[in-house]
N, C-alpha and C positions, 0 to 999 in steps of 0.2 A: 711830592712823591718820583720815583726814578721812572725813565723813559722805557719802556718796557720794549726792548731788541730781539730781534730773528739770528737764527744762526747764519746768515747772508750776510748782518753787520761784523762776522767776524773778521779780523784778516787773516789770508790765508797763511800766513808764517809768523811766529813770533820771535823776534831774537835775545834767547835769555844768555847769550856771551857773556853782557855787565853782571848776572846775578847773582848771588853768592852760594855756595852750599849750604844746606838744612845741616844745622848744627844738632836741631834731636833726632836725625837717623840713628835709629842703630838704640836710641833710648828706652826701651818699651817701659810702659809700668804699668804693674799688675794692683788690680783691686784686694786688698784684703781690707779682712775686719778683724781687731785687734781689743783689747778693755785696756784702757788705759784709765789713770786713779784721775779724781777730779781736781785736784791740784795740779798734775802734770800738768795735764790741758789748759788751767786757766793760767799758767805761767807761759805757755806759748802759744797760749788766743792773746796774753800782754805784750808779746813778746810779736804778735802779728799788728798789734794796733803802735805799737813805736815805731813799726817799722815797715808797713802798710806790702807786707808781705801774705798771703795767705799764712793760715797755723799750720794746714796741711803740709805745703810747701816746708816750712821752714822745718818742720818732725823728718820729712824724706832729706832735708842738704844735714840734717845732725845725723842722722843714719848716714849716711853718705859718707858722712865727715869718720865716725867712728869704724867705719871698713877699710875707707883709704889709709886712714894712722892705724889699722890692725890691735884696736883698741879692746885690751881681755877686763872682764867682768871682775869684780872684786864682792867676795860676801864677806861681809864685819858680823 
């Protein structure tokens, strides 16, 4: 169990000169609800099991890649 500390134990100044900037600043995420067929979800969950990356993150990465590459849908 960790020791409970008071505000008096805090340093007066903290040196952040060696810290790195936050890479997630400006990358705001928005929660959405979408309907995705079971086979597609199963595919991304299998990729998640293979890579160790959460399937929602993989879906976001794929959609972001489509956006960057300006992919367009084709309808058959």
